[in-house]
C-alpha positions in Angstrom: -127.2 23.7 34.1 -129.1 20.5 34.5 -127.5 17.2 33.5 -130.3 16.6 30.9 -129.5 20.0 29.3 -125.9 19.0 29.0 -126.8 15.7 27.4 -129.4 17.5 25.1 -126.7 20.0 24.1 -124.4 17.1 23.0 -127.1 15.5 20.9 -128.1 18.8 19.4 -124.4 19.6 18.6 -123.9 16.4 16.8 -127.2 16.7 14.8 -126.4 20.4 14.1 -122.9 19.5 12.8 -124.5 17.1 10.3 -127.0 19.8 9.2 -124.2 22.3 8.8 -122.1 19.9 6.9 -124.9 19.2 4.5 -125.9 22.9 4.3 -129.4 22.2 5.5 -129.6 23.7 8.9 -133.2 25.1 8.5 -134.4 21.9 7.0 -132.9 19.8 9.8 -134.5 22.1 12.4 -137.9 21.7 10.7 -137.5 17.9 10.7 -136.5 17.9 14.4 -139.5 20.1 15.2 -141.9 17.7 13.5 -140.3 14.7 15.3 -140.6 16.5 18.7 -144.3 17.3 18.0 -144.9 13.6 17.0 -143.2 11.9 20.0 -144.5 14.4 22.5 -148.1 13.8 21.6 -149.7 12.3 24.8 -150.8 9.0 23.2 -147.4 8.5 21.5 -145.4 9.4 24.6 -147.4 7.0 26.6 -146.9 4.2 24.1 -143.2 4.9 23.7 -142.8 5.0 27.5 -144.7 1.8 28.0 -142.4 -0.7 29.7 -144.5 -3.6 28.4 -143.1 -2.9 24.9 -139.6 -4.0 24.4 -137.1 -1.5 23.0 -137.3 -3.0 19.5 -141.1 -2.5 19.3 -140.8 1.0 20.7 -138.3 1.8 18.0 -140.4 0.3 15.3 -143.4 2.3 16.5 -141.5 5.6 16.6 -139.9 5.1 13.2 -143.3 4.2 11.7 -144.7 7.4 13.0 -141.8 9.3 11.5 -142.3 7.8 8.0 -141.1 10.3 5.5 -138.8 12.0 7.9 -135.1 12.4 7.0 -132.8 9.6 7.8 -130.9 11.9 10.2 -133.8 12.7 12.4 -134.9 9.1 12.4 -131.4 8.1 13.5 -131.5 10.7 16.2 -134.9 9.4 17.5 -133.6 5.9 17.3 -130.5 6.8 19.3 -132.5 8.6 22.0 -134.8 5.7 22.3 -132.0 3.2 22.5 -130.3 5.2 25.3 -133.6 5.8 27.2 -133.4 9.5 26.6 -136.3 10.3 24.3 -137.8 12.5 27.0 -135.1 15.1 26.3 -135.9 15.5 22.6 -137.7 18.9 23.3 -134.5 20.1 25.0 -132.5 18.9 22.0 -134.6 21.1 19.8 -134.0 24.1 22.1 -130.3 23.5 22.0 -130.4 23.2 18.2 -132.1 26.5 18.0 -129.4 28.1 20.1 -126.7 26.7 17.9 -128.5 27.9 14.7 -128.9 31.3 16.3 -125.3 31.5 17.2 -124.3 30.4 13.6 -126.4 33.1 12.1 -125.5 35.8 14.6 -128.9 36.1 16.3 -129.2 36.8 20.0 -132.4 35.9 21.9 -133.5 38.0 24.8 -136.2 37.5 27.3 -137.4 40.8 28.8 -139.7 41.0 31.9 -141.4 44.3 32.5 -143.5 45.6 35.4 -146.1 47.1 33.1 -147.6 45.8 29.8 -145.6 46.9 26.8 -147.0 48.4 23.6 -145.4 47.7 20.2 -143.4 51.0 20.0 -141.8 50.4 23.3 -141.2 46.7 22.4 -139.4 47.9 19.2 -137.3 50.4 21.2 -136.3 47.7 23.7 -135.3 45.4 20.8 -133.4 48.2 19.1 -131.5 49.1 22.2 -130.5 45.5 22.8 -129.4 45.1 19.2 -127.1 48.1 19.7 -125.8 46.7 23.0 -125.2 43.2 21.7 -124.1 44.2 18.2 -126.4 42.1 16.0 -130.0 41.0 15.5 -131.8 40.4 18.7 -135.1 38.6 18.9 -136.9 39.6 22.1 -139.7 38.0 24.0 -141.4 40.5 26.3 -143.6 39.3 29.2 -145.4 41.2 31.9 -144.3 40.5 35.4 -145.8 42.9 38.0 -143.7 41.3 40.8 -140.7 43.2 39.7 -142.5 46.5 40.6 -140.7 48.6 38.0 -137.9 48.5 35.5 -136.8 45.6 33.4 -135.1 42.2 33.9 -133.3 41.1 30.7 -132.0 37.5 30.2 -129.7 36.8 27.3 -128.3 33.3 27.4 -126.7 32.9 30.8 -126.5 36.6 31.4 -129.1 38.6 33.4 -129.4 42.3 33.5 -131.6 43.2 36.4 -132.8 46.7 36.5 -135.9 46.0 38.5 -137.2 48.1 41.4 -137.7 44.9 43.4 -134.0 44.0 43.2 -133.0 47.6 44.0 -135.2 47.5 47.1 -133.7 44.1 48.1 -130.2 45.5 47.8 -131.1 48.5 49.9 -132.7 46.3 52.5 -129.5 44.2 52.6 -127.3 47.3 52.9 -129.4 48.6 55.8 -129.4 45.3 57.7 
């Protein structure tokens, strides 16, 4: 895991803890998503990254753009700016989503298939994964012809590789 992901996880955990304590996890997520969309706009990102502006002016600019946002998200943005880490705010949102999913028992799976998948097969994949992982599974299915056949499933740090490409590579290694 990259160092920026570790740092983002820490900020997300702290922000999430406040949201849980206040019983407003979805609202905190929505506020963070809006803040990410605002500070990642090209013009805003350029202005906030401009070294000609001192830290105080950048903070004033960011907070003025987040007028109406919750004090918690404004504090998070201020803290990220003060520490020179505003560039990881998108990763903070991703980590927040992982924490919210874990809190509500949702598992996210990314599935790569060799052929395009229709809706009935997509539903069958999701159903099978839900049975395997014992809870609600939200799947993202993408077409990847390079795997030749089968599936590659990623759930968190776990990878289930049932692709023909991997089987052929294993066979090649065994014969070498």
